[in-house]
N, C-alpha and C positions, 0 to 999 in steps of 0.2 A: 421374847414378847409376851407381854402378859394383857389380860383384859381386865377391866373394871366394869362392873354393872352397877347401875345407878338406879334408884327409882325412877318414874316418872315426874315425880314430885320434886324430886332434888333436881334432876336437869331442869324442869322447868321454872325452878327457883332461882339456877344459876343464869339462864337465860334471861329471865325478867331482870336480874342486876347486874348484866354484862352490857357493856355500851357497845362492842362489835364483838362478833362470834368468828372465828377462825377458822375453814374448814379445810381438810386435807383434799378432799376430793369433789368433783360435782356430785356423784354417787352419796356421800356421805352428807351433803347439804339435803339432797332430794329426801333421805331418808328421815333427816332432822324435820323437814318440812311437813311430811307425812303424817308427824304427831303434832307438830306445832306449827301451823302453816302462819301464825300471824307475828312469826320472829323473821320474815324472810329480808327484810332490810337491814337485819343486823348481821346477817350470816353473808361473810365473802369466802370464798375459795381462794386459797393461797398454795399453790404448788412449792412442794419443797424439791428444789433440784438436790442433787448428790455431786458435789466437785468429784472431777475424776482425775485432773490432772493437778500435778502438786504446785503450779503457780494458780490456780484456783482454790485449792485449801489454803495457801498461803494468805490470799485475797479475803477468805472467809474469817481469818484472824485479824486483819488488820483493823486498829482502832478508828480509822479514818472512814472506812468501808462500812462498817459496822454502824457507827454513827448515821451516816448518811442514808443507809436502808432505814433505820429507826425512825428518821425524819421523814420520810418518805411514807412510811405507812403509818405516821404520826404515834410511835408506840415510844415507850418508855424503857431502857434497858432494865430486864430483869423483873418486868413487871406486865407479862402479856401472857 
């Protein structure tokens, strides 16, 4: 694991130029909103499950499944 430390200005610039911000937890979202409360409508919490069963791991690599998830969240492959 590594950490990247960005200036408040750099983070604000990224937030302003983003259509949607995905947060990995409610805590992360709340921390961001402490500094940038005006971006609440852009931030969405998306929990990232870890597949533990082999069949779930296979599903995670299935192109049909990938495309349906991207469509559900209105994302473009390799651009989120």
